[in-house]
N, C-alpha and C positions, 0 to 999 in steps of 0.2 A: 423421589418419586412426589413425595408431598409439595415440594417447591413448584415441580412441573405442573401439578394439579393447581395450586395455587395461582400461578403464573396464566394457565388457562383460563381460569375463573375470572381473573381480573380483565384478561382480553374480551370475554363475553359480555361482563357487565359493563365495560365501556366501550361498547360496540359501536357508538357513534363517534368516537375520537377520531382523530386523523393521524397526524405522527406521534401523538401522545396519548399516554394511556390515561392518564387524568391530569387536573390542573388544581393548583393550591394558588390563591389569590392572583389568578391570571398567568402564574408561571407554569410551563409544560413540564411534566414529570416523568419521567421514565418512556420517552421515546426511543424508538429503535428503526435503523435502516439496514438494509442488506441489498448488495448489488455487485455488478462485475465491474471491473477495471482493466483499461489499456492503454499503454502509453508507451513512451522511448527513454532511454537513459543515455547520459553522456558520462563516460566514467574513465578514470584513470587511476594508475597505483604511483604512489609516491616513490621517490628516489630511484625509480627504474633507469633513469639517466646515469647512475653511477658506473654501468657497464655496456649502455648503448645509446645511440644518439637517434635525434628525430623522433622523441617521445611524442606522442599527442593522444589524444582522447579517443574512446571508442563508443560507437554508437550502437546501443542495444535495444532490446525490448523489454518490458514489462507486461504482464497479463495475469489476472488472477480475481480474488474476490475481497469484498470489502464489508467489514461488519462495524456499525456505530450504535453506541448506547449512550443516550442522554440522561443527565442528572437533571438539569435545568435548561430553560432555552439558551443559554450562554455555553454551558459548561458540557461537554460531553468526552466520551472516550472512543478511540477507533482502534482497531487491529485489522490485519489482511493476512490472507495467505496467497503469495504472490511468487510467479516464476519472474526472476530477474536475470537478465544478462549484463555482465558487467566486463572489465577487462581494460587492456590498454594497448595501443598501436605502437610498433617501432621499426628499426631499419631490417628486424628480422621477419616482422609479419604482424599478424593480428593476434593476440593473446586473448581467447574467449573464456572466460570463467563464469559459469552458470550457477546461481543460487535459487534455493527456496527460501524467501524472505518472510519473516513474521515480526513486523513493527508492532510496538505499543506505544500510542500517541494521546497526548492530552489534546484538547481542543476548545479553543475559546472562539465564539462566534458572535457576529453583530450584523444588524440590519443596517444596510447603507446603499445608495447609488442604486435603488429600486431591484437590489437583489434579494433574494430569501434570506442569504448570509454571505458575508466575507468573514473568514475565519483565518486563524494562525494555529499551528499545531507545533509540538514539542515532544520528545521522548526519545526512545532507543529502537534500535533494530537489530535483530538477531538473524543470521544468515546461515543456512546450512549448504555448503558447495556440492552440487550435484556433478560436475564435470568440469574438465579445463583442457582446452586444445589450443596449440598454436597454429594458425594457417598461413603458409608461405603464399602469399597472394600471387606472386608473378610466377610460381611453379606450380601453382595449383594442388599444393600438397597439404597434409596437417597431421599432426602427431599428438598423441595424448599426453598431457602433462598434470594429469589430476595429482600426482605424486609431489608435485612441486609446490602444492597450495594447500593451506589446512583446512580442514574440514569445516571449522566452524569460525565465522567472522561476525563481529558485533560493532556497534558503535552508536553515536548520537545522530539524530535525526530532526532536523527543522525545517517548516515550509509553512505553506499557507494557500489560499485558492479563493475562489468564489462558487456559489451555488444558487442555481436558480430552479425555483419551485414549478414543477409542473404536475400534470392530473394525478399521475402514480406515484411520485418521488421527486427526488433531487437529480438533476444534471449538473455536475460538478467538474470545475476545471482546477487540477491540483499541482502545486509546484513544491518540489522536495529536495532538500539537500542532505545528503548522508555522509558522515565525518566517520570513516573506521577509526578505530582504536587498536586493533590487532594486526600483527606483523604476519601478512597472509602469505608471503613468498618465502619458502623454506631453504632456498639455496643460496640466497644472497645475505652471507653472514654479518657482513660489515654495515649494513644500513637496516633501517626498518622500512618496510614496504607496505602502505595500508591503503585500502580502498577509499577513493574519493569520489562520488557520483552525485548527478543534479538529473532529477527526474521531473518529467511532464506527462500528466496522465488526464484522461477523462474517465469519470465514475458515473452510474447510474445507480443513485440508491433508491430501493423500493421502499416505501412505508412499509414496515414488516407488520404492522399491527393491522393496517388496512387489507394488505395483501392476505394475511389470514383470515381476516373476516369474509372477504371476498370468495376465496377458495371454498370457505365453510359453507357460506351460502349457495354455492355453486354445486357444492356436494348435495346439499339438503334439497335444492330446487335447481335441477339440471337446465331447465327453460329460462333461468334468470339470465338477463343480460349483464 
């Protein structure tokens, strides 16, 4: 409770700030962004060709919310709560494995090429499997395969992107590669089957400080624009 009150006090005290709560020698300290994310994934599972042929990547979706906390104008930390659809395609059909993903990423940002930021990210991802199905495209049938896949998957996440500053926040194009280290397929005992995926996503990150202050002003003065 004390920390929450202190944070609220800082927000009110530095009400004229933009993305940052305050500055020290020209460096932004304590900025925060929140916003939605939507994109696509191109995924596969390693060593699936050990018992099937014509293995190819599967195209899925990712949708969720992103939060970013900054320590300086260069260094920040980002996490997400995202529904991510992964899997693989082969001769049998399309294996669709869905997860709730919670990555933890460190981010280094730079100003370049007229953009607000160009950034590189690195860290880990943590997935919780929600369900898995195999879809026989030609037959139009599908079967539950959740029992074939581990509930937990995790691995390394590397990426980068660019952000453009708008009136209310950052419009970002995010690229990311996830390198799984967990053997996620339970039925193939002779091979390790790990997730590999490349994701492309658009995010809009609202300036959380500015959003808080505008909502507060609107509540105190309903006629304010």
